[in-house]
Structure formats: structure tokens, C-alpha cells
N, C-alpha and C positions, 0 to 999 in steps of 0.2 A: 050696634052691629048693622042695623039697617042703613044707618047714615054712612057707614063705611062702604057698604055695597053700592049705595047710590053714587058715592064719589068714584068708586072704581069703574062703574058702568059709564059714568060721565067721561072719565079720562080715556077709557077704551074707545069711546065713540069720537071724542074730540081730537085725539092724536091724528088719525088719518085725515080728518076733515081739515085740520090746520095745515098738515103737510101738503094736501092737495091744493089748498089756497096758495101756499108759498110757491109750489112748483108752477102753478098757473100764472102767478105774478112774474116769476122768472121767465117763463115762456113768452108772456105778453110783452115784457120789457125787451126781450130779445127781438121780437117781431118789430117793435117800434124803432129800435135802434137800427135794424136792417133797413127799414124804410128810410130813415134819416141818412144812412151811409150810402144809399143808392141815389140820393137826390143830386149830388154834385158830379156824378160819374156817368152821365148819359152819353157824353161825347166819347168817353173811353170805351164803352161797350160797343158803340158803332165802329170805332177804329179797330177793335179786336175782331169784329165780325168781318170787316173788309179785309183785314190781313189774313184771316183764316180762309177766306174764299179765293184769295189770289193764287193762281197756279204757280207751282214751283219750277 
């Protein structure tokens, strides 16, 4: 019975920990890919800012 309770407590503690790690990895990979996607588009962001500042 004590072994069953130990396993239950371990599972209750580890489920949120593992979920937090997985969500952190997803968030981190998203940030990394956002950095990579912005590398080749520096000239486009300057063009957009020039276009938006031009009077109509």
C-alpha cells in the first residue's frame, strides 16, 4: 500500500513538471525560429516603415 502511495505522489508531482518542460521547449523553439525568420527580412522591414511614413 505504501508503495502505491509513493507511486501516486510521484506521478502527481511529475505530470505538471513534465508538462511545464514541454511547454517551455515549445516556447523556446518558437523564439528560436522567430529569430531565424527575421534574419533575411531586414530590408523588407525598412521598406514597410518607409511606405507607412510616406504621406498619402
